[in-house]
C-alpha positions in Angstrom: 125.8 83.9 222.3 128.1 82.7 219.6 126.4 80.5 216.9 128.0 77.0 217.3 127.5 76.2 213.7 129.4 79.3 212.5 133.0 78.2 211.3 135.9 80.0 212.6 138.4 81.8 210.0 142.0 80.3 210.8 143.7 81.4 207.5 146.1 83.4 209.3 147.0 81.0 211.9 147.7 78.3 209.5 149.7 80.9 207.3 151.4 81.9 210.6 152.4 78.1 211.2 153.6 77.6 207.7 156.0 80.5 208.0 157.2 79.8 211.3 158.0 76.0 209.9 159.8 77.2 206.7 161.8 80.0 208.9 162.6 77.1 211.4 163.7 74.8 208.9 166.0 77.4 207.3 167.7 78.1 210.5 168.4 74.4 211.1 169.9 74.1 207.8 172.2 76.9 208.3 173.3 76.3 212.0 173.2 72.3 211.5 174.7 71.3 208.6 178.2 71.8 206.9 176.7 73.2 203.7 174.8 75.8 205.9 178.0 76.4 207.4 179.4 77.4 204.0 176.7 79.2 203.1 176.8 81.4 206.2 180.4 82.2 205.3 179.6 83.2 201.8 176.4 85.3 202.8 178.8 86.9 205.6 181.3 87.6 202.7 178.8 89.2 200.6 177.0 91.3 203.4 180.4 92.6 204.3 181.4 93.5 200.9 177.9 95.1 200.5 178.6 97.1 203.6 181.8 98.3 202.5 183.5 96.8 205.7 186.4 94.0 206.1 187.8 92.0 208.9 190.4 94.6 209.9 187.7 97.5 210.5 185.6 94.9 212.5 188.5 93.8 214.7 189.5 98.0 215.3 186.0 98.4 216.3 186.1 95.4 218.5 189.5 96.5 220.2 188.3 100.3 220.8 186.7 99.7 224.1 189.6 97.4 225.7 
């Protein structure tokens, strides 16, 4: 039988809740605000530059299966 006076350690649960709340807030900002939309465009352009791809290559890949 467990000791009813023993305290449970909820540090991991609390950390998970905080991390989830921060992630949800960031997603909401990116998806629901105009500034977030602009930031998404900038991040997308930087990612494409990093990966060495451009929009024409993406269209060519998308149209291959048609």
